[in-house]
C-alpha positions, -999 to +999 in steps of 0.1 A: -389+300-200-355+289-189-344+280-154-314+261-141-301+247-108-263+244-105-265+214-080-285+203-050-278+190-015-274+152-012-280+145+024-318+146+022-342+168+042-337+148+074-301+136+067-313+103+053-280+098+035-259+104+066-277+077+085-276+053+056-239+057+051-230+054+088-252+023+090-234+008+060-199+017+074-208+001+107-217-031+089-254-028+100-269-025+065-260-038+030-248-020-001-282-025-016-299-007+014-275+022+009-281+023-029-319+022-023-318+053+001-296+071-025-319+063-054-350+075-035-332+107-027-322+113-062-356+106-077-374+129-052-350+157-060-354+154-098-392+151-094-394+181-072-375+203-096-395+189-126-428+196-108-417+232-100-409+237-137-371+239-139-359+233-174-322+225-168-322+200-139-288+188-128-279+151-125-246+136-110-245+163-083-256+136-059-225+119-043-219+092-017-190+113-003-177+141-026-180+152-062-142+155-067-137+120-054-164+109-079-143+125-107-111+107-093-132+075-096-144+083-131-108+088-142-096+057-124-069+078-106-068+055-075-036+059-055-015+027-054-019+021-017-055+010-021-046-020-043-073-014-068-075-042-093-092-023-121-128-026-134-157-005-121-148+012-089-171-001-061-178+011-025-148-008-011-123+012-030-143+044-030-148+046+007-112+035+014-100+065-005-125+087+014-120+074+049-089+051+049-092+015+061-075-007+086-043-008+068-039+025+048-048+061+055-074+082+037-067+107+009-063+143+022-093+164+026-093+202+022-117+231+019-137+236-013-127+272-021-139+294+007-169+273+018-172+251+048-175+220+026-144+197+022-134+177-008-110+148-012-078+160-029-067+139-059-031+126-056-014+125-090+019+121-106+038+113-139+029+076-134-008+079-126-028+056-149-061+070-160-090+048-173-127+052-174-136+035-141-168+049-128-199+053-150-218+072-124-225+103-145-241+082-173-259+058-149-276+087-131-285+104-164-302+071-175-319+067-141-335+102-144-345+095-180-363+064-169-384+086-146-392+107-177-369+135-167-341+148-191-313+162-170-280+180-174-252+158-163-226+177-142-190+168-141-160+186-125-141+201-155-108+188-165-087+219-158-102+226-124-098+189-115-060+192-121-057+226-105-074+212-073-051+182-072-018+177-054+014+158-064+012+123-048+037+112-020+071+107-036+064+130-066+083+162-068+064+191-052+070+211-084+055+185-107+033+203-133-002+188-127-015+204-159+009+182-179-015+154-172-043+171-193-037+150-224-039+119-203-073+127-187-091+141-218-096+107-234-117+097-204-138+129-207-143+121-243-156+086-235-180+100-210-192+126-235-197+098-261-217+077-237-239+106-226-246+115-262-255+078-269-278+079-239-297+109-253-282+138-233-285+172-250-265+193-224-235+187-203-223+210-175-186+213-166-179+230-133-147+250-137-148+272-106-110+277-106-116+303-133-125+328-105-091+324-088-059+345-096-046+323-124-014+326-144-013+329-182-002+292-187-031+280-164-057+300-185-041+285-217-048+250-203-086+259-206-082+269-242-062+237-250-086+214-231-118+226-247-102+228-282-092+192-277-127+182-266-145+201-292-152+173-318-162+149-290-186+173-276-202+182-309-239+174-307-240+183-271-247+218-257-219+225-233-223+247-202-193+259-183-202+269-148-181+292-125-190+303-090-179+319-056-164+351-069-160+377-096-143+363-127-111+382-135-111+400-169-084+378-184-103+346-173-136+360-187-119+366-221-104+330-221-138+315-210-160+333-235-137+325-264-136+287-257-143+264-286-175+243-287-191+259-256-228+268-257-233+287-224-215+303-195-226+303-158-216+331-134-222+339-097-238+373-095-242+372-057-205+369-048-194+382-082-215+413-090-186+429-110-189+402-136-220+421-147-197+449-160-177+424-181-208+411-197-221+446-203-187+452-220-190+423-244-207+389-245-204+364-274-234+366-296-256+335-298-244+321-266-264+313-235-259+332-202-267+312-171-273+340-145-267+330-109-289+355-091-303+332-063-277+328-035-267+292-031-246+298+000-271+315+024-305+310+037-321+344+030-351+347+007-341+363-026-351+400-032-371+390-063-378+426-074-341+434-074-331+402-091-357+407-118-342+442-126-307+426-129-321+399-152-340+425-173-307+445-178-290+412-189-318+403-212-311+436-231-275+424-237-278+386-245-314+385-258-346+369-244-339+335-258-304+331-244-309+341-208-313+314-182-321+321-145-299+301-122-285+298-087-252+314-079-236+280-072-247+245-061-273+245-033-251+220-016-240+249+007-274+257+021-300+239+042-324+216+025-360+225+031-377+251+052-409+231+056-392+210+083-387+240+104-418+238+126-402+256+156-388+288+139-405+321+147-429+329+120-416+364+112-380+351+109-392+321+088-408+345+063-373+360+056-357+327+048-354+303+018-336+269+020-327+248-011-362+237-020-375+273-017-347+286-039-357+262-066-391+279-065-375+314-065-354+306-097-386+294-114-407+324-103-379+347-118-379+328-150-416+329-153-417+367-146-390+372-174-412+352-198-441+375-190-460+352-168-452+369-135-469+352-104-480+385-086-488+367-053-453+352-051-438+387-058-460+406-034-455+381-005-417+384-012-418+422-012-437+422+021-411+398+037-382+420+025-400+450+039-406+434+073-370+424+076-358+460+068-381+476+095-383+448+122-373+461+156-358+427+164-331+433+137-319+467+149-305+475+182-295+511+184-271+506+213-252+479+195-250+499+163-236+529+182-210+508+201-198+491+169-196+525+150-174+538+179-149+511+173-136+527+141-114+551+159-089+527+176-071+496+168-076+481+203-042+469+214-032+459+248-014+485+269+020+467+270+039+444+246+038+407+248+071+400+266+063+424+294+028+408+297+044+372+298+067+383+327+038+397+347+017+366+339+046+343+350+048+362+384+011+356+390+007+321+376+041+307+385+041+280+359+070+256+353+091+258+321+072+242+292+038+243+309+012+218+298-025+223+290-052+209+268-073+225+241-104+223+262-130+197+255-129+163+271-148+132+258-186+135+262-201+102+273-235+090+261-247+096+297-236+132+296-253+138+262-285+122+276-285+146+306-281+176+283-308+164+260-333+158+289-326+192+304-333+208+271-366+189+269-375+199+305-374+163+316-350+170+345-348+200+368-321+227+366-307+214+400-303+179+387-287+192+356-262+214+374-254+185+398-246+162+369-225+187+350-207+196+383-198+159+389-184+157+354-163+188+358-150+176+391-140+142+374-121+161+347-104+184+371-093+154+393-080+136+363-059+166+351-045+170+387-036+133+388-018+137+354-001+168+368-011+191+339-003+228+347-032+248+333-065+230+336-097+231+316-132+223+328-139+199+300-169+218+285-195+191+295-223+217+293-216+225+256-232+210+225-210+229+200-184+256+200-206+281+181-241+270+189-235+271+227-226+309+225-252+317+197-280+303+220-270+329+246-265+359+223-293+380+209-296+383+171-292+345+166-319+320+155-316+282+154-330+255+131-340+219+138-331+205+104-309+232+088-281+207+082-253+214+057-228+188+046-193+195+058-176+163+044-188+127+039-216+121+063-206+149+086-231+177+087-232+210+106-261+231+116-251+267+114-269+293+135-286+321+116-275+356+125-305+378+116-300+409+138-277+430+158-257+409+183-254+415+220-249+396+251-278+399+276-259+382+304-227+362+313-225+330+293-196+309+308-187+326+340-208+303+363-191+271+350-156+285+349-158+299+384-172+266+396-143+248+381-117+272+394-131+268+429-122+230+427-085+236+421-055+257+432-041+255+396-050+280+370-084+272+353-086+283+317-118+301+306-129+288+272-146+310+246-151+309+208-138+339+190-159+364+170-145+354+135-151+317+141-187+324+153-192+345+121-176+321+096-195+291+110-229+308+109-253+319+082-247+356+083-272+384+076-266+399+041-281+434+049-248+448+063-211+441+056-197+410+073-172+430+093-199+450+110-215+418+122-180+405+134-174+437+154-207+433+171-199+397+181-164+409+193-180+434+216-202+406+231-172+383+236-153+413+251-179+416+278-175+379+286-137+381+288-139+410+312-165+392+334-143+361+335-113+382+346-134+398+373-144+363+385-108+354+390-100+335+358-064+344+349-061+324+316-086+327+289-086+309+256-104+325+227-105+300+199-103+312+163-103+279+146-120+293+115-100+326+111-085+314+078-117+299+065-131+333+057-100+343+037-114+357+003-104+337-028-088+367-045-055+381-033-067+417-038-095+412-011-074+393+014-057+421+033-089+439+041-104+407+055-074+399+076-074+434+090-109+434+103-107+397+114-076+402+135-089+436+148-121+417+159-100+393+179-080+421+196-113+439+205-123+409+226-093+411+250-078+447+247-093+456+281-077+429+303-048+434+328-013+424+319-015+395+343-044+379+324-030+354+299-049+353+266-046+321+246-059+314+211-063+281+194-058+276+156-067+245+137-044+229+112-043+251+080-017+267+059-003+292+082+025+304+061+005+329+041-012+345+072+016+343+097+019+380+100-018+383+107-015+357+135+013+377+151-008+408+148-035+391+169-012+398+198-023+368+219-001+358+248+000+322+238-011+305+205-018+268+205-018+251+171-026+217+159+007+203+150+010+166+152-009+161+119+012+183+098+046+168+107+060+198+125+054+218+093+035+245+113+062+251+138+089+256+112+069+287+101+075+302+135+112+293+134+120+305+099+127+342+100+095+353+118+098+374+148+073+358+172+077+369+208+046+353+223+042+319+238+035+290+214+018+257+223+024+230+197-003+203+198+014+170+203-015+147+209-039+146+179-074+140+190-084+134+154-062+105+145-060+081+127-085+098+105-109+126+110-138+111+129-173+125+132-185+144+163-202+112+173-169+093+171-150+120+190-177+119+216-173+082+220-135+084+223-132+069+257-111+082+285-090+051+280-074+068+250-072+102+265-054+093+297-023+076+283-019+102+256-021+131+282+002+113+307+028+108+278+025+145+271+032+155+307+061+130+310+077+144+278+074+180+292+091+169+325+118+151+306+126+182+286+125+204+316+152+183+333+172+183+300+169+221+298+179+226+334+210+205+331+219+222+298+218+255+316 
């Protein structure tokens, strides 16, 4: 009866690791305190899987920050600026790489494939020295063994490690990172030898880059790496795990012909077409780790449907060689449903967090082995049926409205240059007008007021009064600084997605549904379980109030449909684009109500537009088409004189610049100070972009990316001088431009 878990969340059911890390970083607790919290979390996870009956339990998927950084530490690939003196890498060097320190910046962070998790990017070059410098994988294996649990150590595979790296500063951009393969493999051999000596019988290499569009020489690197490792790995069963998409046919062929490999893991949730490749041919005598339980969402598995998939696979690979698994690490889902005491009972019956998914994997494995637990299966079937038929999931009017969208591409009536002229006549702004992205620092006092209002400890009148005072303070400050287009500062908002989700139907919220974003930073995505609609106006009250305090234009602030979608757990019973169109219609109602209320500039943030971009080129244009269409739906009905802004975070624009233009916003503001003007150059170099552009010149996230708590505590003392410098610079440029004319 074979069951396997690819990886497990590290933060703990109540974010224990987050609080332990932040306490250690603040100097409030010792390294030993932190290690104790970590050891307790690891042992409770291993014991939990063991008691459920999981056969292949992962170790080394725990991390104090990030698994790729752990691999960098294992390889001793510490960039020179951290002055590491050799020896076993400790917290000092490790956390400096992750977060920077007083004298040197952190290593770069980027998204892990198409998830909302971020990893620390290795910085490598021809002179990088590699040495076995962190024995974490072996130590954690031994730690579990002392508890009487035999685990499968998990390590980022050598080829994916190099493909996810970047050339260090000062190294040619074209430096072939894969040329370092022979330099890192000796360390992998040492790790394998130590694991064998410690008694390990399996080792798992995560090679998720195999699902990307790889070139021939990149695929050859896999063949070369595992041929080179073969003799060192003999005596160990080797599992190569892939996830997040269908594996391309060429990569499948390369993978299944690797030397010395015992088993292969595939994601059948996001990669259902891989099933066809396996039906075509699967190497005899090898293990298939079948990822049928979704590691990236919070829905209960349809056990009956998974079982029939598994039975079909059993016919191909044989009963002895089929292992039931998760589609990817459970890192990307919430930890444990038992801590959700406030969730509606019916909705709760439709969900499974990491702890519940472990039980699902085991139930499927038992059923395959002929020991089906009928009570689990019938309860699951009942929950699936109630979700299909529940009136709270389906709203006929929304379904009709969304279906009716298919006929048009929702563009504004006139082109952007004519609109900008009309807007200028109405708004009468100077050349190079100034504005801010929208949120001002939230004081502890302000957060207390919001908390108490939520807990019914203060009256609505008191709450409104407090928020009104804060808005008035922010408006006065911006007027004093002579900013041209004002914002209200968003003091009433807890989060740019949750704030809207709480006011839309079809959304549910958890208390402890936290998911790691990076380091100690966690997010709590809303759950979209049903058709989305907007029962009443969401922001009009506050925006009109703010506009009444000033003669200058007050910008309405909304989060766009694609960002709301990409930062939520999305229903899996209809295509993502249908849900996105529904959210777009709700935001469209809000945009039009803001306009009616006299708000002439409306910003619709699409910070996460690029985050949803599929991994495979062949699927990207369809996504971009419906994502951009959704944005246009929100504002296609406004007058020419209403100026629509959108804000984009720092991300590689170059590859989606044409989609950004196709959004047809009047003004796009982008995070720019971080990326050394790289972003702006995209708009300069050969792209016809007729709309307004607002380069961000003051980076609210420097010197390194702080947690929400830190941003919240950024005092006005930092904000004021930065904004006054921005206004002064704009005025200086205005005079220079005027004299140049």
